[in-house]
N, C-alpha and C positions, 0 to 999 in steps of 0.2 A: 742483450745483443740485437732482440727483437724492436726496442725501445729505438735503438742506434740504426735498424734499416727502416724505421716507419716514424720519421719525423711528422711533427705538428704542423698540418696544414690548413687550419682553420679559418687564417686569417686571407685565404687565397679564394675567389668567387666560384670559376668554372672549374669543370671535371678537367678540361685540358690543364688549365693552369698548375692544377692538384698533382696532374700525372708527370705532367715536366719537370715539375721541381721536386717530385720523389724519385724522379729517374738522373737528375743530375743528383741529387744528393747520395742516392745510391753505387751510383756509379765512380762518383769522385771518393767514397770508402773503400772501393776496391781497387781504385788506384791505389790509395794512399798505402795499402796493405800489401799488396801485389809489387809496390816499388821499395816500400821497407823491407821486405822478406831479399827482392832482387839487389838491395845496397848490400845488403850483411851477404849474399852469396857470394859477391864481387868482390871484397873486401880485398881476397886475394889475388885477384886479377889488375888490369890497367887499371891505373889510379882515375881516368878521363869519365872510361864507362861507371865507377864507384858514383864519382859527381855527377853524371848526369842522370843516373836510376836516386840517386839521392836529390838533386833537383825536382824530379819531375814527383818526387812522395813531397817537395815541399811545396810545390804547383798545386795537389791533388790537397792537401793540407789548408791552402789557403782559399782555394774554391770553399771548401766545406764551413770553414770560418766565414767566408761573404756570405753561404745562405741562412748561417745560422744567426748573424747577426742584422743582415738585412732583407733577407730571403731575394735577392734579385737574381731567380734564376737564368733571366734572358743573359745576364751580363757572364754568368759563370759559361755558357754553353759559348761564347763569344771567347772569354778568356781559355778557355780551354781549348777551343780550336785553333785560335792565333799561335798559343805556346807550345800544343801540340803539331804544330805544322811545323814550326820554328824547329825546334827538337831533332823532329825526323827527318829533316833535309839535313841537318849538322852529323846524325848519329848514321846516316844509308852514305855519308862520302868520307867521314872523319876517321872511323875507326874502321880499318882493312882488314886487321887482323882478327876480326869478330865473325860468326854468324850473324846475320840480317833478318832468316826467317821470322820472327817476332817484329822485326818493323813492321814488315808490309802487313802485317795483322794489325797494327797499329796505327798506317795511316786509312786502313779501310774503316777501323771506328770513327777517327777522328771525321772524316767524311759524311759520315752515317749521321756523326751526332749535331755538327754542321747544317745540314737539310735539316735535322727533325729538329733544333733549338734555337739557329736563327734564320731559318727560312732558305728557300729557294736563290735570292739574289747571291747572300754570301757563300751557300752552299758551293755555288758554282764556283765560285773565285777561291774559297778552300780547295775544291776536287782540281781547280786547275791548276794551283801551286804542285798539290804531289803529283799529277802527269809530268808537269816538265821535273819535277824530282826525279821521276823514275825514267824519262829520258834522259838524262844529264847519270845517271848513275849508272844506265846501260850503257850510255857511250861511252863516258872518261871515268867509271871507277868501279866499274863489275870484274874487268879482269885483275886490278891491284888485287881486290877482294882475293878473287879466287887463288891466285897466284901464294899472299901473303897469311890466309887463313888459318888459327893454328887448332891444333886439335884438341878439342875441348876434354878438361878432364870431368869428373863426378861432380863437382861443385856446379860446374860450368852447363851440366847438363839440365840439376834442376834446376837451373836459373831460366833456362831457356824453355823448360816444360812450364816452369811459373807462369813467363812471360805470354806464352802462344795460349795456355789454358786461360792467364786472366783477360785478355783480349778476345779470343773467341766466345767466353762466356756473356763479354760486354756486349760484342756484335749481336748477340744472340738477345741481349735483355731489350737491346734499344729494339729490334725488329717487332720482338713478343710487344715492346710499348707500344708501338706503331700500328700493329693490328688490332690490339687491345682498341685502340684510337678509332682507328678505321671502324669497326665493327660497331663501339658508340656512337658513332656517327651516322651507321647505316640505320642501324636500330631507332636513332633521336629521329630521323628523315622520314623512316617508313612509321613510325608512331606517330609525328607531325601529320605527315600524308592520311593517315588513317584517321586522326583527332580532324584536320581539316576537311576530309571526305564527309563525316561523319556531320561537323556544324555545317556545311553545304548541304546537305540532306536535311537539316533541321531549318536553314533559311529558307531552303526552296519548299518545301512543306507550307511555311507560314508564309510564305511569298506566294502560294497557289490560295491560299486560305484567306488572304487579305483581298485577293483578286477576285476569288468567289463572294466574297461577302460585298467588297465595294461593287462587281456588276451587278450582283441580287439590290443594293440601296438603288442603285441608278434605275434596276428593272421597277421598285416598287415606287420611286420617285415615277416614274412615268405611268407608272398606271393609273397613279393617284392623280396625275395631271390630266391622264384621257379620261377619269373620272368626272374631275371638274369641267371639261370641254364637255362634255357629253348632259351634266346639269344644265349647262349655262345651253346650249343647244333645246334640249327641252324647255328652259323658261321662255328663248326667243320665239318657240312655237306659240307662246301665249301672248307674246305682246301683238300689239295693232298698231303702233305707230312705228314707222318705217327708220326713223331717226332711232329709237331706240335698237329698233332688228340691227341696223348699221352699226352700232355701239357695240351691240353684242359680238357682231360680228369680228370686230377690230381686236375685242376682248381675245375672243378665241381662237385670232391666229397668232396673235401674241403667247399666249401659252401654248399653242401648239410650236411655234417655234421652238421654246424652250423645252417643250415634249421630245419634241425630234432629236435633240442634243443628247439626252440622258438615253435614248434610244439606241442610238447610233455607237455611246460609248459602251454598252452593255452588249452590244450584237459585235463590237469590234477587240482584236487580242489588245491593244493598245489603250490603256484606260487614260492616261493621260493627256488626248489629243486624237481629235478626229479628222476626217479625210474630208477636207474645203470643199471639193469639187460635187462629191455625192452626197455631201449635203445640202448643200445650194441644190443641186439639181432635184433633191425631194422635198427642199420646203419650198421652190417654186410650184412643186405636184401637187404640193396639199395645199397650197393656197388657190391656186386655179381651179380645183375642185369644190373647195369650199364657196368661190363669188360665183355670183349671179350673171354671167356674162350672156350678153346676148351678140356679142361676134368673136372669132377667135381670135385669140392673143398668140404670138410666135415671142419665146422666151427666147435669147442666146448668152450661154454662162463659158465664158473663159478663164480661167484662172493660170496661173504659173508655180503657184503655193499649193504645195503637197497637202500639208499636217498644219492645224492649228489647234493650238491648246483650249485650254477652259477658261481663261481669262479674258481670253480674246475671242471666241467664238460665241459669248453671251450675248454681248451689245453688238456684233457683228452681224450675227441672226436675228436679231431683232430690228436694225438698222435696215437690211434688206428685207425682212417682212414690210416695216413700214412703208418703204419705197413701193416696193410691189402692191401693197393692198391697197395703197392712196394712187397708184397708176389706174387699176385696174377698177375700182370704185368711182376715180372722177376726172380720167384723162382722155378716156377711150369713150366716149356718149356719143360720137358722130365719127367715128374714124375706122373704115372697112380693112384698111392692111397696118393691124396694131404691131406693132411690136416695140422691144424691151432688151437691151443688151446690157449686162454684168460683165465688166472685166474687174479683176482681183490683180495686181498685179506687184512683185516684190519693187520696193523702193530703199538700197542701201542695206544695210544689214538689219535693223530694227523695225523697219518699217515696210510700207506698202499700201499702194493706190488703188482706191474702188472707184470705179467709174460705173456711173449708173445713167441710163440714157433711153427715153423712149419717144415716139415720132406723137404722143396725144397731146391735146388742148387741156392743161389744166383748168378747173375753177380759180376764181379768185380764193387770195390767200386769206381774206377774211372772212371766208366759209369754214365754221363753228371745227370740222372735223379733218379738213384739210390744216390748218393751223394749229391744231394740238396734235398731230402726226409731225410736222415740221418741228415742233418744240422739244418731242421727243428724242426727232431723230440729233437735233441740235444737242439735246443733254449724252443721248447716246455717245455723240462723236466726244465730246469732251472726257468723257471715261478712257477714252481711246486714248488720251493724250492727242489730238489730230483736230483738225480742219476741216471744212467743209466749203462751196464754192456750187453756186444755181447758176445756170445760165441759160435762159428761152431764146432759141433764135433755129430764124427756117424753120420754125416747126418742130423744133425737136425741145425737147427739155433735159437737162445734164445734170448731174450730182456728181462733182469731183470731191473727193474726201481722200486726205492724208492722213493715215492712222498709222497708231504706231501698235507695235506684235508686243502684250504685255507678257507675253510667257517667254521672252528671250530674254536672256542675262539675268534672271531671277531666281 
């Protein structure tokens, strides 16, 4: 008997499929046994009632066979819901001489297994069918049933008892199985949430450790670059040639531009990009402090780009460094109102414009230092997949760049 009520569910994957298959199997066995008993008990009653019980037993047996052969429990739920609904409608309105107490319990069971086995959509259809059956029975059949009902003999009372007990036990079993599913789902969700929380904690810890490590790397790179800058400054102090000192100053400025990037990265919460305006202002201040200026120079910086990533900021910072350094070294020898304007504005989704202008008088481009700086600017512009145009007009020199933001879309 235990093996009969415990079918093999190894071919089914999930807990829910195993549970629904087992529920359908056990309900069909209960139905089959109950309706066989009812068929035997009703042999001396109305022949139509006996045939109805026998039909129900045959339906239950057919469902068991389908489950055993195919394992299609969803089809069995659908089969039981439709056939059960049709029989409930027929018995409630055709047999006026019998008690229908059990019929309404079967109706509740059919509605319950419809929702449980074939889903909310079809469950609502089955529910609607039974509600219409109740309405029709109440309006057109109940009075005839009350007038025509026959007194139950002992066999009839036994049959009614079996019918009501079977229906009640089946309803209870479906409810218990639903609660088991609900508890299993709740436990799984709680377990999943707990595991997810633990995984998030581990990921967050790893992220924090990586952030600290990356910041430490940027900090050490910045310190190493500062050491190089200090060594170059010490070496520069021993030089006698002004041209050599100028070369050292330009090298120091370039290293300082990269050192400042690493400084901003480890000081900022975001490790992937830095604030462009703050970086340009600090870069300008550093270059002005290093330059040997005989006149004051006003530098104005305007930008509508908030942050820039590493792929773009390094060549961009070096371009601005070259332009500023060359302006301060070669453009303001006799200008008492020296001014520099730097505009960085977005251009479409991937590009931005860099406009650099000063009101100085640049030396001839054949000058060794100026020429090298301009070649470096062109190389950095190509690195940013951009273009540059230079224009000198009305005592003003302007560099117009169209540069690509390499950190967007990659």
